[in-house]
C-alpha positions as CSV (number, residue, x, y, z in Angstrom):
1,X,64.5,79.9,110.5
2,X,63.0,77.2,108.1
3,X,64.0,77.8,104.4
4,X,61.6,78.7,101.7
5,X,62.4,75.3,100.0
6,X,61.7,73.3,103.2
7,X,58.3,75.1,103.5
8,X,57.5,74.4,99.9
9,X,58.4,70.7,100.2
10,X,56.3,70.2,103.4
11,X,53.4,71.9,101.7
12,X,53.7,69.8,98.4
13,X,53.9,66.6,100.5
14,X,50.5,67.4,102.0
15,X,49.2,68.6,98.6
16,X,50.2,65.4,96.9
17,X,48.4,63.4,99.6
18,X,45.3,65.3,98.8
19,X,45.9,64.6,95.2
20,X,46.0,60.9,95.7
21,X,42.8,61.0,97.9
22,X,41.0,62.7,95.1
23,X,42.3,60.4,92.3
24,X,44.4,63.2,90.8
25,X,47.9,62.4,89.3
26,X,50.9,64.1,88.0
27,X,51.4,66.8,90.6
28,X,53.9,69.5,89.4
29,X,56.2,71.3,91.8
30,X,56.7,75.0,91.3
31,X,57.6,78.2,93.3
32,X,60.9,79.9,93.9
33,X,63.2,79.0,90.9
34,X,66.8,77.8,91.5
35,X,69.4,80.2,90.2
36,X,72.6,78.1,90.8
37,X,74.9,76.5,88.2
38,X,73.5,74.7,85.2
39,X,73.6,70.8,85.3
40,X,72.3,67.9,83.5
41,X,73.5,69.1,80.1
42,X,72.0,72.6,81.0
43,X,68.5,71.2,81.3
44,X,68.5,71.9,85.1
45,X,70.0,74.1,87.7
46,X,71.5,73.6,91.1
47,X,69.9,75.5,94.0
48,X,71.8,78.8,94.5
49,X,71.2,82.0,96.5
50,X,67.7,82.5,95.2
51,X,66.2,82.5,98.8
52,X,68.6,85.3,99.9
53,X,67.9,87.3,96.9
54,X,64.0,86.9,97.4
55,X,64.2,87.7,101.2
56,X,66.1,90.9,100.4
57,X,64.2,92.0,97.2
58,X,62.2,95.2,97.6
59,X,59.9,94.1,94.8
60,X,58.9,90.4,95.3
61,X,57.2,89.5,92.0
62,X,55.3,86.3,91.8
63,X,53.9,85.0,88.4
64,X,50.5,83.4,89.0
65,X,49.8,81.1,85.9
66,X,47.0,78.7,85.0
67,X,48.8,75.4,84.9
68,X,52.1,73.7,83.7
69,X,51.8,72.4,80.2
70,X,52.8,68.9,79.3
71,X,55.2,68.6,82.3
72,X,53.5,65.8,84.4
73,X,55.3,65.2,87.7
74,X,58.1,67.7,87.0
75,X,59.7,70.3,89.3
76,X,59.8,73.8,87.8
77,X,62.1,74.9,90.5
78,X,65.2,73.1,89.1
79,X,64.6,73.7,85.5
80,X,67.5,75.4,83.6
81,X,65.9,78.8,83.5
82,X,67.5,82.2,83.4
83,X,69.5,81.2,80.3
84,X,68.8,82.4,76.8
85,X,65.5,81.2,75.4
86,X,63.5,81.2,72.3
87,X,60.3,80.4,74.2
88,X,57.8,83.2,73.9
89,X,56.4,82.2,77.4
90,X,59.7,82.6,79.2
91,X,60.9,85.5,77.1
92,X,58.0,87.5,78.4
93,X,58.2,86.2,81.9
94,X,61.9,87.4,81.9
95,X,61.0,90.7,80.4
96,X,58.2,91.4,82.8
97,X,60.3,90.5,85.8
98,X,63.3,92.6,84.6
99,X,61.0,95.6,83.8
100,X,58.9,95.4,87.1
101,X,62.1,94.9,89.2
102,X,64.0,97.8,87.7
103,X,61.7,100.5,86.3
104,X,60.9,103.7,88.2
105,X,58.0,106.2,87.8
106,X,60.0,108.4,85.4
107,X,62.6,106.0,83.8
108,X,62.5,104.6,80.2
109,X,61.0,101.2,79.7
110,X,63.8,98.5,79.7
111,X,63.9,96.5,76.4
112,X,62.5,93.0,76.0
113,X,65.1,90.4,77.0
114,X,65.5,86.7,76.1
115,X,67.6,85.8,79.2
116,X,67.4,86.8,82.8
117,X,70.1,88.0,85.3
118,X,70.5,85.4,88.0
119,X,70.6,88.2,90.5
120,X,66.8,88.7,90.0
121,X,64.7,86.1,91.9
122,X,62.0,84.4,89.7
123,X,58.9,82.8,91.4
124,X,56.2,81.0,89.4
125,X,53.1,79.6,90.9
126,X,50.4,77.6,89.0
127,X,46.8,77.6,90.1
128,X,46.3,74.1,88.9
129,X,49.2,71.7,89.8
130,X,48.0,68.9,87.6
131,X,49.8,69.2,84.2
132,X,47.6,69.9,81.2
133,X,48.1,70.3,77.5
134,X,48.7,73.4,75.3
135,X,45.5,74.9,76.7
136,X,43.2,74.4,79.7
137,X,39.6,75.4,80.3
138,X,38.9,77.8,83.1
139,X,36.4,75.4,84.4
140,X,39.2,73.0,85.1
141,X,41.3,75.7,86.9
142,X,38.3,76.8,88.9
143,X,37.6,73.2,90.0
144,X,41.2,72.7,91.0
145,X,41.2,76.0,93.0
146,X,38.0,75.0,94.7
147,X,39.5,71.7,95.8
148,X,43.0,72.9,96.7
149,X,42.4,76.7,97.4
150,X,43.6,76.5,101.0
151,X,46.8,74.8,100.0
152,X,47.3,77.3,97.2
153,X,46.9,80.2,99.7
154,X,49.5,78.6,102.0
155,X,51.8,78.6,99.1
156,X,51.2,82.3,98.5
157,X,51.9,82.8,102.2
158,X,55.4,81.3,101.9
159,X,56.6,84.0,99.6
160,X,54.6,87.0,100.7
161,X,54.9,88.6,97.3
162,X,54.0,92.4,96.9
163,X,53.6,92.3,93.1
164,X,51.5,89.4,91.6
165,X,51.4,89.1,87.9
166,X,48.2,87.2,87.0
167,X,49.0,85.9,83.5
168,X,46.0,84.6,81.5
169,X,43.2,87.0,81.6
170,X,41.0,88.9,84.1
171,X,39.8,85.4,85.3
172,X,43.3,84.7,86.8
173,X,43.3,88.1,88.6
174,X,39.8,87.2,89.9
175,X,41.0,83.9,91.3
176,X,43.9,85.7,93.1
177,X,41.5,88.3,94.5
178,X,39.1,85.7,95.7
179,X,42.0,83.8,97.5
180,X,42.9,87.0,99.3
181,X,39.4,87.8,100.2
182,X,38.6,84.2,101.5
183,X,41.7,83.5,103.4
184,X,42.9,86.9,104.6
185,X,39.9,89.3,104.1
186,X,41.9,91.4,101.9
187,X,40.2,93.3,99.2
188,X,41.7,95.1,96.2
189,X,41.0,98.5,94.7
190,X,41.1,99.0,90.9
191,X,43.5,101.7,89.9
192,X,41.6,104.5,88.1
193,X,41.9,104.7,84.4
194,X,43.6,101.2,84.3
195,X,42.3,97.7,83.6
196,X,45.8,96.3,84.5
197,X,46.4,97.2,88.2
198,X,44.6,96.3,91.4
199,X,46.0,97.2,94.8
200,X,45.6,96.8,98.5
201,X,46.8,99.8,100.4
202,X,46.4,97.9,103.7
203,X,48.9,95.1,102.8
204,X,50.9,97.2,100.1
205,X,50.3,94.6,97.4
206,X,49.5,95.0,93.7
207,X,47.9,92.6,91.4
208,X,48.6,93.0,87.6
209,X,45.9,91.5,85.3
210,X,48.1,90.7,82.4
211,X,47.9,88.7,79.1
212,X,49.3,85.3,79.1
213,X,52.9,85.3,78.3
214,X,52.4,83.3,75.2
215,X,49.4,85.2,73.9
216,X,49.4,86.2,70.3
217,X,49.7,90.0,71.0
218,X,52.1,92.6,69.8
219,X,55.1,93.4,72.1
220,X,53.7,96.8,72.8
221,X,50.5,95.4,74.0
222,X,52.0,92.6,76.1
223,X,55.0,94.3,77.4
224,X,55.1,98.0,77.0
225,X,51.5,98.6,78.3
226,X,52.0,96.5,81.3
227,X,55.1,98.4,82.4
228,X,53.5,101.7,81.5
229,X,50.6,101.0,83.8
230,X,52.9,99.9,86.5
231,X,54.7,103.3,86.1
232,X,51.4,105.0,86.3
233,X,50.8,103.3,89.7
234,X,54.3,104.3,90.9
235,X,53.5,107.9,90.1
236,X,50.4,107.8,92.4
237,X,52.9,107.3,95.3
238,X,50.2,105.3,97.3
239,X,52.8,103.2,99.0
240,X,56.5,102.3,98.5
241,X,57.5,99.6,95.9
C-alpha cells in the first residue's frame, strides 16, 4: 500500500504545477508531521512512525488552518515540532490535540501543555498553500480555495480524519463544510446548544469551529471551552469516537 508521504508528494507535485500555471509562487508543504529524531540543530525532524500512529489512531485529528506565515517554500512536515515551545500557536495546537486525543465524556480536562508526546500523530493542513504574512484576508483564502479546492479535497482524502479543528473563525469551518458538500455530498449538523461542534452521523466526522491558536483570548475561552464542548458531544453518544 502506498504511504501517506508518497501520496502527499504526488499530490503536491501536481499542485505546484498548477501554482506555476497560475503565476503563484512559494508553495508550502504541510500534512502529517514527522515525529522521528531531531536533526539540523533541532530545527527539523527525521521521518518516524507517524504514519503507523495515524493509521492506528481512533481519533484522527486534523488541524485546518488558513495559511503558513512567513515560510515561503518550506515543508511543515519536517519541522522540529513536538519539542517544548514558547509559541502560542503551537502551544494551543499541542494542547488541543492532547485534550481531544485523551479526554472522555466524564474525565477532567487535561492541562495546557507546551510540548507534545511523539506518540500522538499531528496533522496540519493549510487552506492556502502560498505563504503569507502575520495575517491574511479571507478574500485571499477564498480565492485560493476557489482555484485549488479539488486538490485541497484530495489532501483531506489522504488522511480521512474524523475530527477536524477549523482554526480561525466560523469562516474556516464554512470552508471545510463547503468542501465536504461539493466533493462528497456530505452535510454537517450543528450540535444543539453549541457554536463549536458540527457533525456528520453518516460519515462519523466532527468539525470543531475553534478560535485561531494565536488568538488573543483567555486560556479558558480558547482551550477549556473547546474541550468542554467536545465532551458534550461525546455524552450524546451519537457515534463512537
